[in-house]
C-alpha positions as CSV (number, residue, x, y, z in Angstrom):
1,M,20.4,-7.4,-7.4
2,L,18.1,-7.8,-4.5
3,Q,17.6,-4.8,-2.2
4,I,16.3,-5.1,1.2
5,R,15.3,-2.5,3.9
6,L,15.0,-3.2,7.4
7,H,13.0,-0.9,9.8
8,G,13.3,-1.1,13.6
9,R,14.1,0.7,16.8
10,G,17.6,1.2,18.4
11,G,18.3,-1.8,20.6
12,Q,16.3,-4.4,18.5
13,G,19.3,-5.4,16.5
14,T,18.2,-4.0,13.1
15,V,21.8,-3.3,12.0
16,T,22.9,-6.7,13.3
17,A,20.0,-8.4,11.1
18,A,21.2,-6.4,8.1
19,E,24.8,-7.7,8.7
20,M,23.7,-11.4,9.4
21,L,21.6,-11.3,6.3
22,S,24.7,-10.3,4.3
23,L,26.9,-12.9,5.8
24,A,24.1,-15.5,5.0
25,A,24.3,-14.5,1.5
26,F,28.1,-14.7,1.4
27,E,27.7,-18.2,2.8
28,Q,25.8,-19.2,-0.1
29,G,28.5,-17.8,-2.6
30,R,26.8,-14.4,-3.4
31,H,28.1,-10.8,-3.1
32,A,26.3,-8.7,-0.4
33,Q,26.7,-5.5,1.7
34,A,24.9,-4.3,4.8
35,F,25.0,-0.8,6.3
36,P,22.9,1.3,8.5
37,S,21.3,4.7,8.6
38,F,20.8,6.4,12.0
39,G,18.9,9.3,13.1
40,S,19.0,9.9,16.7
41,E,21.4,7.1,18.1
42,R,19.5,6.1,21.1
43,T,17.5,3.1,22.3
44,G,14.0,3.1,20.9
45,A,14.7,5.7,18.1
46,P,13.7,4.5,14.6
47,V,16.6,3.0,12.7
48,V,16.9,1.8,9.1
49,A,19.4,-0.6,7.8
50,F,20.1,-1.8,4.3
51,C,21.3,-5.0,2.7
52,R,21.9,-5.8,-1.0
53,I,22.6,-9.1,-2.3
54,G,23.9,-10.0,-5.9
55,E,25.6,-12.6,-8.1
56,R,28.2,-9.8,-9.0
57,E,30.2,-7.2,-7.1
58,I,28.1,-4.4,-5.7
59,R,29.1,-0.9,-6.3
60,S,26.1,0.9,-5.2
61,R,26.3,2.5,-1.7
62,E,23.4,4.7,-1.4
63,P,20.4,4.0,0.8
64,V,17.8,1.6,-0.5
65,M,14.8,3.6,-1.9
66,A,13.0,1.0,-3.8
67,P,13.2,-2.3,-1.8
68,D,12.5,-5.6,-3.2
69,V,12.2,-6.9,0.4
70,L,11.0,-4.9,3.5
71,V,11.5,-6.1,7.2
72,V,9.6,-4.5,10.0
73,Q,11.2,-5.3,13.2
74,D,8.8,-3.1,15.4
75,P,5.1,-2.8,14.2
76,T,4.7,0.4,16.2
77,L,6.6,2.1,13.3
78,L,3.8,1.0,10.7
79,H,1.7,4.2,11.6
80,Q,4.6,6.4,12.5
81,V,7.0,6.1,9.5
82,D,6.3,5.6,5.9
83,V,8.0,2.0,6.0
84,F,6.4,0.9,2.7
85,Q,7.7,3.8,0.8
86,G,9.2,2.8,-2.7
87,L,8.4,-0.8,-2.2
88,K,8.3,-2.7,-5.5
89,P,4.7,-4.0,-6.7
90,D,6.2,-7.6,-6.5
91,G,8.0,-7.0,-3.2
92,W,8.1,-9.0,-0.1
93,V,7.1,-7.9,3.4
94,L,7.6,-9.5,6.7
95,I,6.5,-7.9,9.9
96,N,7.3,-8.7,13.4
97,S,3.8,-9.2,15.0
98,G,1.6,-11.9,16.5
99,R,-1.4,-10.1,14.8
100,D,-2.2,-10.9,11.2
101,L,-2.0,-8.3,8.4
102,A,-5.7,-7.5,8.5
103,A,-5.5,-6.8,12.2
104,L,-2.6,-4.6,11.6
105,G,-4.6,-2.5,9.0
106,L,-2.6,-3.7,6.2
107,A,-5.0,-6.0,4.2
108,E,-5.0,-3.4,1.3
109,L,-1.1,-3.5,1.0
110,A,-1.3,-7.5,1.0
111,A,-3.8,-7.4,-1.6
112,R,-1.6,-5.2,-3.8
113,L,1.3,-7.5,-3.5
114,P,1.4,-11.2,-5.2
115,P,-0.1,-13.8,-3.1
116,G,2.2,-15.0,-0.3
117,H,4.4,-12.0,-0.4
118,A,3.4,-10.5,2.9
119,A,3.2,-12.1,6.2
120,T,3.6,-11.5,10.0
121,V,5.6,-13.6,12.5
122,P,5.7,-13.2,16.1
123,A,9.6,-12.7,16.3
124,S,9.7,-11.0,19.6
125,D,7.6,-13.5,21.3
126,I,9.9,-16.4,19.8
127,A,13.0,-14.5,20.8
128,L,11.6,-13.9,24.4
129,A,11.0,-17.4,24.8
130,R,14.4,-18.7,23.3
131,L,16.6,-15.8,24.6
132,G,14.8,-14.3,27.6
133,R,14.9,-10.9,25.8
134,P,12.6,-9.5,23.0
135,L,15.3,-9.2,20.3
136,P,13.6,-10.2,17.1
137,N,16.5,-10.1,14.5
138,A,17.5,-13.7,14.2
139,A,14.0,-14.8,14.3
140,L,12.9,-12.5,11.4
141,L,15.8,-13.8,9.3
142,G,14.5,-17.4,9.7
143,G,11.0,-16.1,9.0
144,L,12.4,-14.3,5.8
145,A,14.2,-17.4,4.7
146,A,10.9,-19.2,4.6
147,L,8.8,-16.5,3.2
148,A,11.1,-15.4,0.4
149,G,13.7,-17.9,0.0
150,I,16.5,-15.1,-0.2
151,V,18.9,-17.3,1.9
152,S,18.5,-20.7,3.4
153,L,17.9,-21.3,7.0
154,E,21.2,-23.1,7.3
155,A,23.1,-20.0,5.9
156,V,21.2,-18.0,8.4
157,A,22.3,-20.2,11.1
158,Q,25.9,-20.0,9.9
159,A,25.5,-16.2,9.9
160,I,24.2,-16.3,13.6
161,R,27.2,-18.5,14.6
162,H,29.7,-16.1,13.0
163,T,27.9,-13.1,14.9
164,F,27.3,-14.7,18.4
165,A,29.0,-17.5,20.4
166,G,27.8,-20.2,22.8
167,R,24.4,-20.2,24.3
168,V,23.6,-16.8,22.6
169,A,24.2,-18.3,19.2
170,D,22.4,-21.5,20.0
171,A,19.3,-19.6,21.3
172,N,19.1,-17.2,18.2
173,I,19.5,-20.4,15.8
174,L,16.6,-21.8,17.5
175,A,14.6,-18.7,17.5
176,G,15.4,-18.6,13.6
177,A,14.3,-22.1,13.1
178,E,11.0,-21.6,15.1
179,A,10.3,-18.4,13.1
180,H,11.1,-20.3,9.9
181,A,8.7,-23.0,10.8
182,W,6.0,-20.5,11.9
183,V,6.1,-19.0,8.7
184,L,6.0,-22.1,6.5
185,E,2.8,-23.2,8.6
186,H,1.1,-19.7,8.6
187,A,2.2,-17.7,5.6
188,E,0.4,-18.4,2.2
189,G,2.9,-19.2,-0.5
190,A,6.1,-19.4,1.9
191,V,9.0,-21.2,0.4
192,P,10.5,-24.0,2.2
193,C,14.4,-23.8,2.1
């Protein structure tokens, strides 16, 4: 079973990202679950959401304490919350930032992980250009599809269509595709899928 933890702030679509990731896994015939963990339920407050993906029914309902995959939607959390707590030694990390890992002070973290298991993608910038709002969730899922190959870009697009409609869905699909292409071009070892 693959365990994913997503860190963000209220209003960034962190919970929606976990739900869309589970929908993308369902689209590919796997079992999945997604659920949030809220502290203070207000815009800007730290939010954590979880997703599990497996080939068999998932019975575990507790928070993900030892993630295989970590997605950080807001880089300001990097030095405020221990977002890397419990990350498995062969885990994957995707961070929403236009800066590279070294510029974020994470070169040591990247060196501890297998090559190509950590990357950044300017998901908020991509979303702002595509949606007119810096909501990075769909873009990050596209980037995650490229980085770790957990789900395909097509499954992400189907999950977005299931979650949003019309122009909002179209714009989010474009944001996901752009982030996917960005990660393939810039991240060492990214998986084309």
